[in-house]
N, C-alpha and C positions, 0 to 999 in steps of 0.2 A: 504494500500500500504506500509506503514511504517513497518508493521508486516512482510510482505513478504521480505522486504529488510533486516530486522534484522535476520530473519531465514536464508536467503541466505548467509549473512555474517558469521553467526555462523557455518553454514554447510561448507563454504569454509575454515574458520579458523580451524575447526575440521579436514577436509581433509588434510590441509597443515601440521598441527601438526602430524597427523597420518603418512603422507608421510615421515616426518623427523624422527619420533621415531621408526617405524617398522624396518628399516634397522639397526639402532643403537642397538635395543633390540635383534636383531637376531645375532649380532656379539658376539662370545664367545672369550674371550682372549685365545690365544694359547701361552703357555710358551715353550720357546726353550728347547730342550734336555729332554723332557718328554718321548721320545721314548725309547724303550728297545734296548739294545745292540743286533745287528744282530747275534752275535756268542753265547753269554751266556744267553740272554734273560732278564738280569737284567736291571733296569733303569740306564741310563747313568748318572754318577755323574758329576754335574756341577762344573765349575771352582769356586774357592773361591777368595776373595780379596788377599790372600797370597799364594795360590797354584793353579797351573793349573792341571786339571784332564782329560780333554777331549782329546781323541785320534782320529785322522782323517786319513782315508785311501783315497787316491786319485788315481783313475784309469780312464784315459781319462778325460772326463769332469765331471765324477761322484765323489762325495765326500760323504763318509760314516763315521759316527761317531761310536766309540766303547767305552766301559767302561774302557779298559786297553790295554796296548801294547801287552800283551799275546793274547787277543781276536783278535786284529787287525792282528797280525802275523799269528795266527792259521787260520783265515778266508782267509787271503791272500794266504796261502799255499794250501787251499782246494777249494776256490770259484773263484779265479781270476787268469787268465793266463796272461803272458806278463809283460810289464813294469808297475810299480806303485810306489807310495811313501806313507810313513806313517809319520805323524807328531805326535811324542810322547812327552808328557810333561816331562820336566827335573826338576832338583832341583831348577832351576832358573826360576822364574815367567816370562812369556813372551818370553822365549828362549827355544823352543822345540828342541828335537833331531830329525833330519830328516833322515829317513831310505829310501833307494831307492833300488828297484830291477830292474835291467836293464840287459837284455839278460840272465836272470836266476841267476844272481849274485847279492848278497846283498852288499851294502856299506852304509856309513852314514856320516853325518855332525853334529857334529865334527867327525873327521876321526876314532876315537877309543872310542866310547861310551861304557858304561857298563850298565848292567841291574840287577835288583833284581827280583826274582820270588820265592815265597814260594814253597817248595816241595809239600805241600798239599794245593795248591791254592784254595781258596774259592771265588767263583764269586760274592757273596754278598759284599765282600770287596776287590775285585781284583784290584781296582784302587789304593789301598794302598799296595797290596802284589806283584804287577807286575808293575814296573816303570823303566823308563830310566834315566840315569845320564850322565853327561858330562865327568866325570872322575871316576876312580876306587876308589879313596879316598872318593868321594861324595857318591858312592854306599855303601861303607863300613860304612861310618858315618850314613847313613840311616838305615842300618841293625842294627848297634849298638844301635841306638835310638829307634828301634822298635823290640827288642828281643822277646817280648811277641807274636807277630804274624809272626816273621821271624827268629825264633830260629835257624833253620838249613840252612838258606839261605847263599849264598856267592855271591860275584860279578860275573856276567856272561858277557862274550864277546858277540858281535853281533852274531857270528856263533853259540855259545852255546845257545843263546836265540832263534834263528831261529830253531835250532834243537829241542829244548824243545817244542816249539809251534807247530812243524810239526810232532812230533813223536806220534804214536798211543799209546804207553805205557805211555808217558807223559800225554796225554789227559785223560787216564783212571784214573790217580791219582788226577786229578783236578775236584773239585765238585762245584755244585751250592750251 
């Protein structure tokens, strides 16, 4: 009788441990932002402790992340109709530039942001080549500090950046 009790206890203990471990073993850690950009297909660059990189487009209740502001604007102009907003990282950590399209017209907060976009944008590094800034001076300082990848870039207004991202000719010069 004692043998049966021991066997039953071991069996129950084994079942208990298995019940606890199987769900835990089946769980795979999912890291945020491992998804590809829906526009360029490159992996979305994560924020760092000193710099924000993630761009988010919000349309209705939907939030879509992009690798850079160019990708978000280009996708907004081809895939989404109606009102939407884009949060684009600025030179100030935690203080994004908010772009809004309402009634087909673009506006921003702060009211007059500037952008940088390399003429030959390479999507492998577009998070560094297409960025938003709160001022023209900040955009120019970024260009000056990154002459190797932005040699022919100049600060762009919101209208110029929207036009660049929506133009067919502009898209043809931007490569993966």
